C-alpha positions as CSV (number, residue, x, y, z in Angstrom):
1,M,-0.4,-11.2,73.2
2,T,-2.0,-8.0,74.3
3,F,-4.9,-6.3,72.1
4,K,-2.3,-3.3,71.2
5,N,0.4,-5.7,69.6
6,I,-2.7,-7.7,68.0
7,R,-3.6,-4.3,66.4
8,I,-0.4,-3.6,65.2
9,L,0.0,-7.1,63.9
10,C,-3.1,-6.9,61.4
11,I,-2.2,-3.3,60.5
12,S,1.1,-4.8,59.5
13,I,-0.6,-8.0,57.7
14,I,-2.7,-5.2,55.4
15,A,0.1,-3.0,54.6
16,C,2.2,-6.2,53.2
17,F,-0.9,-6.8,51.4
18,I,-1.3,-3.3,50.1
19,C,2.7,-3.6,49.2
20,Y,2.4,-6.8,47.3
21,A,-1.1,-5.7,45.3
22,N,0.8,-2.3,44.4
23,A,4.1,-4.7,43.5
24,I,2.0,-6.9,41.1
25,R,0.1,-3.8,39.9
26,F,2.9,-1.7,38.9
27,R,5.4,-4.4,38.0
28,S,5.0,-3.6,34.4
29,T,5.5,0.2,34.5
30,R,9.1,-1.0,36.4
31,D,9.7,-3.4,34.1
32,L,9.3,-0.7,31.1
33,A,11.5,1.9,33.1
34,L,14.0,-0.7,33.4
35,A,13.8,-1.7,29.8
36,M,14.4,2.3,28.9
37,D,17.2,2.5,31.5
38,I,19.1,-0.7,29.9
39,I,18.4,0.6,26.5
40,G,19.7,4.4,27.8
41,Q,23.0,2.9,29.1
42,V,24.1,-0.3,26.6
43,Y,22.6,0.1,23.5
44,V,25.2,0.2,20.9
45,E,24.0,3.7,19.4
46,P,22.8,6.4,22.1
47,A,19.4,6.5,22.7
48,D,17.4,10.0,23.4
49,P,15.3,8.8,26.6
50,K,12.3,11.4,25.2
51,D,12.4,9.5,22.1
52,L,11.9,6.4,23.9
53,Y,9.5,7.6,26.2
54,R,7.7,8.9,23.3
55,S,7.8,5.4,21.4
56,A,6.5,3.7,24.0
57,M,3.4,6.0,24.6
58,N,2.5,5.8,20.8
59,G,3.1,1.9,21.0
60,M,0.3,1.8,23.9
61,M,-2.2,4.0,21.7
62,K,-1.5,2.0,18.7
63,S,-2.5,-1.4,20.4
64,L,-6.2,0.0,21.3
65,D,-7.8,1.6,18.7
66,P,-7.7,3.8,15.5
67,H,-8.7,6.9,17.6
68,S,-6.6,6.7,20.6
69,S,-3.5,8.5,20.3
70,Y,-0.5,10.2,22.2
71,I,-0.3,13.8,21.9
72,A,3.4,14.8,22.3
73,A,3.9,18.3,23.4
74,D,4.9,19.8,20.3
75,S,1.8,18.5,18.9
76,L,-0.7,19.7,21.5
77,P,-0.7,23.4,20.9
78,S,-2.2,22.5,17.1
79,F,-4.6,19.8,18.5
80,Q,-5.9,22.0,20.4
81,S,-5.8,25.3,18.1
82,Y,-8.1,23.0,15.8
83,F,-11.1,23.2,17.9
84,E,-10.3,26.7,18.9
85,Q,-10.7,27.5,15.4
86,Q,-7.7,29.7,15.2
87,F,-3.8,28.8,14.5
88,G,-1.3,29.8,12.6
89,G,-0.8,28.1,9.2
90,L,-2.0,27.7,6.0
91,G,-5.5,27.6,5.8
92,V,-6.0,24.1,4.3
93,S,-8.6,21.4,5.2
94,L,-7.2,17.9,4.8
95,D,-8.5,14.2,4.6
96,G,-6.3,11.3,4.8
97,P,-6.2,7.7,5.7
98,P,-8.2,5.3,6.8
99,R,-11.0,7.5,5.1
100,R,-9.3,8.6,1.7
101,P,-6.3,6.4,0.2
102,H,-4.2,9.6,0.0
103,L,-3.5,12.9,2.2
104,T,-5.9,15.2,0.3
105,V,-7.2,19.0,0.1
106,V,-10.8,19.1,1.0
107,T,-11.2,22.7,0.7
108,T,-9.0,26.4,1.6
109,L,-10.1,28.8,3.6
110,F,-11.2,32.1,1.6
111,N,-8.2,34.4,0.9
112,S,-6.0,32.0,2.9
113,P,-2.4,31.7,2.3
114,A,-3.3,27.8,0.5
115,F,-6.2,29.8,-1.2
116,R,-3.9,32.4,-2.7
117,A,-1.4,29.9,-3.5
118,G,-3.7,28.3,-5.9
119,L,-4.5,24.8,-3.7
120,L,-7.6,23.0,-4.9
121,P,-10.2,20.4,-3.4
122,G,-8.9,16.8,-4.5
123,D,-4.9,17.6,-4.6
124,V,-2.8,15.5,-2.9
125,I,-0.5,16.3,-0.6
126,A,2.6,14.2,-1.8
127,K,5.6,16.0,0.3
128,I,5.9,18.2,2.7
129,D,9.2,20.2,3.2
130,D,10.9,16.8,0.9
131,E,9.2,14.6,3.5
132,E,6.9,12.1,1.8
133,V,3.6,12.4,3.8
134,R,1.3,11.0,1.1
135,H,-0.2,8.0,2.9
136,N,-0.1,10.0,6.3
137,M,-3.0,10.5,8.4
138,V,-4.0,13.9,8.9
139,D,-3.0,13.9,12.7
140,Q,0.5,12.7,11.7
141,V,1.0,15.9,9.2
142,S,-0.8,19.0,10.6
143,S,2.0,20.1,12.9
144,K,4.1,20.3,10.0
145,L,1.6,22.7,8.3
146,R,1.3,24.9,11.2
147,G,3.8,27.0,13.0
148,K,4.8,30.4,13.7
149,E,3.0,33.1,11.8
150,G,5.8,34.7,8.9
151,T,7.2,31.2,8.7
152,S,7.1,29.1,5.2
153,V,6.6,25.6,4.4
154,T,7.0,23.7,0.8
155,L,4.3,21.4,-0.5
156,E,4.7,19.1,-3.6
157,I,1.5,18.6,-4.7
158,E,0.0,15.7,-7.1
159,R,-3.1,17.0,-9.2
160,A,-4.3,15.1,-12.2
161,G,-0.9,13.0,-12.5
162,S,1.2,16.1,-12.3
163,L,3.6,17.1,-9.8
164,F,4.4,20.7,-8.7
165,S,5.4,22.4,-5.5
166,K,4.3,25.6,-3.9
167,T,6.4,27.7,-0.7
168,I,3.5,29.2,1.1
169,V,4.0,31.3,3.8
170,R,2.0,30.9,7.4
171,E,-0.3,33.5,8.9
172,K,-3.1,33.6,11.9
173,I,-5.6,31.3,10.4
174,D,-9.7,32.3,12.0
175,V,-11.5,28.7,11.2
176,E,-14.7,29.1,9.5
177,S,-17.0,25.8,10.1
178,V,-20.3,26.6,8.7
179,I,-20.2,27.8,5.0
180,G,-23.0,28.9,2.5
181,D,-24.4,28.5,-1.2
182,R,-21.9,30.9,-2.6
183,R,-19.5,33.3,-1.6
184,R,-20.3,36.8,-2.1
185,G,-17.8,39.4,-3.8
186,D,-16.8,40.7,-0.4
187,G,-16.0,37.3,1.3
188,T,-19.0,36.6,3.3
189,W,-21.5,33.7,2.6
190,D,-24.8,33.6,1.1
191,Y,-26.7,30.8,2.7
192,T,-29.8,31.5,0.4
193,M,-29.7,28.7,-2.2
194,Q,-29.8,30.4,-5.8
195,Y,-31.5,27.6,-7.2
196,D,-34.6,28.0,-4.8
197,P,-34.2,30.8,-2.1
198,R,-37.0,29.6,-0.3
199,I,-34.1,26.5,0.9
200,A,-30.9,27.7,2.9
201,Y,-27.6,25.4,2.8
202,F,-25.3,24.8,5.1
203,R,-22.0,23.2,5.1
204,I,-20.5,22.2,8.4
205,E,-16.3,21.8,8.1
206,L,-15.6,20.6,11.6
207,F,-17.5,20.8,14.9
208,G,-15.2,23.2,16.8
209,E,-16.0,25.3,20.1
210,K,-17.5,28.1,17.6
211,T,-19.4,26.0,15.1
212,A,-23.1,25.9,17.0
213,K,-22.8,29.5,17.4
214,E,-21.6,30.1,13.9
215,L,-24.5,27.8,12.6
216,Q,-27.4,29.6,14.7
217,K,-26.3,33.3,13.1
218,A,-26.1,31.9,10.1
219,I,-30.0,30.5,10.5
220,E,-30.9,33.9,11.4
221,S,-29.9,35.2,9.1
222,C,-32.2,34.3,6.5
223,K,-34.7,32.8,8.7
224,D,-37.2,35.5,7.1
225,T,-37.0,33.6,3.7
226,A,-35.9,30.0,4.4
227,R,-38.8,27.6,4.4
228,A,-36.4,24.6,4.4
229,L,-32.7,23.6,5.4
230,V,-30.0,21.7,3.9
231,I,-27.4,20.7,6.4
232,D,-24.1,19.0,4.3
233,L,-22.3,17.1,6.6
234,R,-20.2,15.2,3.6
235,D,-16.3,14.8,4.2
236,N,-16.7,16.1,7.6
237,S,-14.7,14.0,10.0
238,G,-15.9,15.1,13.3
239,G,-15.2,17.1,16.2
240,L,-16.6,18.1,19.8
241,L,-19.2,16.0,20.9
242,L,-20.5,19.2,23.0
243,S,-21.0,20.8,19.2
244,A,-22.5,18.2,17.9
245,T,-25.3,18.2,20.9
246,D,-25.7,22.0,20.9
247,I,-26.1,21.8,17.1
248,C,-29.2,19.0,17.7
249,D,-30.6,21.3,20.3
250,L,-30.8,24.3,17.7
251,F,-34.0,21.7,15.9
252,L,-35.2,19.8,19.0
253,D,-37.9,21.4,21.4
254,D,-37.1,18.4,24.0
255,G,-36.0,14.9,24.5
256,Q,-33.3,12.4,23.7
257,I,-30.2,13.5,21.6
258,V,-27.5,11.2,22.7
259,T,-26.3,8.5,25.4
260,T,-22.8,7.6,25.8
261,R,-22.0,4.2,27.6
262,G,-18.7,3.5,28.8
263,R,-17.3,0.0,29.7
264,D,-19.6,-2.9,30.8
265,Q,-22.1,-0.8,28.5
266,K,-22.6,1.5,31.6
267,I,-24.7,4.8,31.0
268,D,-21.8,7.4,31.4
269,E,-24.1,10.2,30.3
270,E,-27.3,11.1,29.1
271,I,-28.0,14.3,26.7
272,D,-31.3,15.6,26.5
273,A,-32.7,19.2,24.2
274,N,-33.4,22.1,26.1
275,V,-37.1,23.7,25.7
276,G,-37.5,25.7,22.8
277,T,-36.1,25.6,19.3
278,V,-34.1,28.0,17.0
279,V,-35.8,26.2,13.9
280,P,-39.3,25.7,14.3
281,N,-40.6,22.1,14.1
282,S,-42.9,23.0,10.5
283,V,-39.5,23.9,8.9
284,P,-38.3,20.3,6.6
285,I,-34.7,19.6,6.9
286,A,-32.2,17.5,4.9
287,V,-29.0,16.2,6.1
288,I,-26.4,15.2,3.6
289,V,-24.0,12.5,4.6
290,N,-21.3,10.3,2.7
291,E,-18.5,7.6,3.4
292,N,-16.5,10.0,4.9
293,S,-19.0,11.8,7.5
294,A,-18.0,10.2,10.9
295,S,-17.8,10.5,14.9
296,A,-20.1,14.4,15.3
297,S,-21.2,14.0,12.3
298,E,-23.0,10.9,12.5
299,I,-24.2,12.3,16.4
300,V,-26.2,14.7,14.4
301,A,-27.4,12.7,11.0
302,A,-28.4,10.0,13.7
303,C,-30.2,12.2,16.4
304,L,-32.1,14.2,13.9
305,K,-33.6,11.0,11.6
306,D,-34.3,9.3,15.2
307,R,-36.4,12.2,16.1
308,N,-38.1,12.5,12.7
309,R,-36.8,15.6,12.3
310,C,-34.8,14.9,8.9
311,L,-34.1,13.1,6.1
312,V,-30.5,11.9,5.4
313,V,-29.8,11.8,2.0
314,G,-26.3,10.2,0.6
315,V,-24.8,6.9,1.3
316,R,-24.2,5.2,4.4
317,S,-21.5,7.2,7.0
318,F,-18.4,6.2,8.3
319,G,-19.1,4.4,11.4
320,K,-17.2,6.0,13.9
321,G,-19.2,5.8,17.2
322,S,-16.7,6.6,19.8
323,V,-16.1,9.1,22.4
324,Q,-12.3,10.1,23.2
325,N,-11.6,12.2,26.1
326,V,-8.2,14.2,26.5
327,I,-6.1,13.3,29.7
328,P,-3.5,15.5,30.1
329,L,-0.2,14.4,31.0
330,E,3.6,15.9,32.0
331,G,1.8,18.6,34.0
332,G,-0.5,19.7,31.2
333,R,2.3,19.8,28.2
334,A,1.1,16.7,26.5
335,A,-2.0,14.7,26.6
336,L,-3.7,11.1,25.8
337,R,-6.9,10.9,23.5
338,L,-8.4,8.0,24.9
339,T,-11.5,6.1,23.9
340,T,-13.6,6.2,26.7
341,A,-17.3,5.4,25.5
342,Y,-19.4,4.8,22.8
343,Y,-22.5,6.8,21.9
344,Y,-25.9,5.7,20.9
345,P,-28.3,7.8,19.4
346,P,-32.3,8.1,20.7
347,S,-33.2,4.5,18.5
348,G,-30.3,2.9,20.2
349,H,-28.8,1.7,17.1
350,R,-24.8,1.3,17.1
351,I,-23.0,3.6,15.2
352,H,-19.8,2.3,15.6
353,R,-17.9,-0.1,13.1
354,R,-16.3,-3.0,14.7
355,E,-14.1,-5.7,12.7
356,N,-15.7,-8.8,12.5
357,Q,-19.2,-7.8,12.5
358,P,-22.6,-7.9,10.3
359,T,-22.1,-5.2,7.5
360,D,-25.5,-3.6,8.1
361,A,-24.8,-3.4,11.8
362,W,-23.0,0.4,12.2
363,G,-23.2,3.7,10.9
364,V,-26.2,6.0,9.6
365,D,-27.9,4.9,6.6
366,P,-30.0,7.2,4.0
367,T,-33.7,7.5,4.7
368,E,-35.6,5.2,2.2
369,G,-35.7,6.8,-1.2
370,C,-32.8,9.0,-0.5
371,E,-29.9,6.5,-1.0
372,I,-27.4,8.2,-3.8
373,D,-23.7,7.6,-4.4
374,L,-21.5,9.7,-6.5
375,T,-19.4,7.9,-9.3
376,E,-15.9,9.4,-9.6
377,E,-16.7,11.6,-12.6
378,E,-19.7,13.2,-10.5
379,L,-17.0,13.3,-7.4
380,A,-15.0,15.6,-9.8
381,K,-18.0,17.6,-10.6
382,T,-19.2,18.2,-7.2
383,I,-15.4,19.1,-6.2
384,A,-15.3,21.6,-9.0
385,R,-18.6,23.2,-8.0
386,F,-17.7,23.9,-4.4
387,R,-14.1,25.2,-5.2
388,Q,-16.3,27.4,-8.1
389,R,-18.9,28.5,-5.7
390,S,-16.5,29.1,-2.8
391,D,-14.1,31.7,-4.8
392,P,-15.4,35.3,-5.1
393,S,-12.8,36.1,-7.8
394,A,-14.5,33.1,-10.1
395,N,-18.1,33.3,-8.9
396,G,-18.6,36.4,-7.7
397,M,-21.9,37.5,-6.5
398,I,-24.2,35.6,-8.7
399,P,-27.6,37.4,-8.7
400,R,-30.4,36.1,-6.8
401,S,-33.8,35.6,-7.6
402,T,-36.6,36.2,-5.0
403,E,-39.0,33.4,-6.7
404,A,-38.3,29.7,-6.4
405,K,-37.3,28.4,-9.6
406,T,-39.0,24.5,-9.4
407,D,-39.0,24.1,-13.1
408,S,-35.8,24.7,-14.6
409,D,-32.3,25.2,-13.3
410,S,-31.5,28.3,-15.1
411,L,-30.8,30.2,-11.8
412,D,-27.9,27.5,-10.6
413,P,-27.1,25.4,-13.5
414,S,-24.3,23.7,-11.5
415,L,-27.0,22.3,-9.3
416,K,-27.1,19.2,-11.8
417,D,-23.3,18.8,-10.9
418,D,-24.2,17.7,-7.6
419,T,-26.7,14.9,-7.7
420,Q,-26.4,14.3,-3.9
421,L,-27.6,18.3,-3.0
422,Q,-29.9,17.9,-6.3
423,L,-32.3,15.1,-4.7
424,A,-32.1,16.9,-1.3
425,V,-33.5,20.2,-2.8
426,C,-36.2,17.7,-4.6
427,K,-37.1,16.3,-1.2
428,L,-37.1,19.7,0.3
429,Q,-39.5,21.3,-2.5
430,E,-41.7,18.2,-2.1
431,A,-42.1,19.0,1.2
432,I,-42.9,22.6,1.4
433,S,-44.9,22.5,-1.8
434,G,-48.3,22.0,0.1
435,Q,-47.2,24.7,2.7
436,P,-49.1,28.0,2.2
């Protein structure tokens, strides 16, 4: 046999092995396509191939973890607009299963359609256009609430055991992700606390593309008076990793923020702070978390706690320490939201809560002496307080004082209704009491 024939034979053998390997690799894919084809041809009722495809994709994602999902073409625009912080909708922030038993209003955007319709924090969304949704996750209903400006949606609301309906017309919504201590009469936020003007208050609602810049602008608006900061992350279910790391960078001069590890615990990325800070290291910070603070919220809380840059007040956080990448499909019209890594704060402590794991090995715990939970009654008062101070029609512009009030709550008697915030303020007052 000539050398030429031997070379051809070797190439043929290699090609056969490659074809065989690919046949093994794609056998399940081929079988899936065959099953869809058979269903389409002989199933007793007509079956839409698009519905079969979507069901197959959803089934695969559900077999992985609760945070991986298939984003269909009709859902992708609303998914993207959430992080872009602009969309056509009602202006309502929701939370639901698995963090809450029911689909619940967290807050409404000032002067939004939901705000003007009278929706309140704590309201349960029972139905959307006659479809039962109270046990649905937020991702499952967001596309039903968002839509073209000028179109309407009917909600059935459950409040204090009573049901009533509201038909609301959608508008263009610019989402604010950083809110303050109270809203002024003109709709802007005052970030300086009424109770003690030496302390600034920032509640972060989500981690979107604009959040870090919003927070920096808010901090700079009161930097001449603020000697301590409260960052309230309660009920914040997360958002963009970059947004969380940019926020951490506002308070750190250097060093590690977070590390992500993929399959086999291999390091995917190590993110460090840039030189220089917006907030000097001498300014004490309290971060408030609760059982619904997740993902990007936990990155911020864990990083600043590990770097001795803050006190963490409240109760242990949710325990979502996974990172999702959005992978385009169908020519960019749809996508996979796929868990590709876990993140770890500077201490290396595991944030992610897994099933059948020790109960003390996940989440972000409060700093010693700063753990405080809310009873159902206290939670109701906290929600009512938040609503009242977000509404200029009910709150107006509460007069500010230029002096700290450390021995009386007469400047803000409502602070006693939020014991977690009250404890955070007390700890910060202690920290700045000895400062000049």
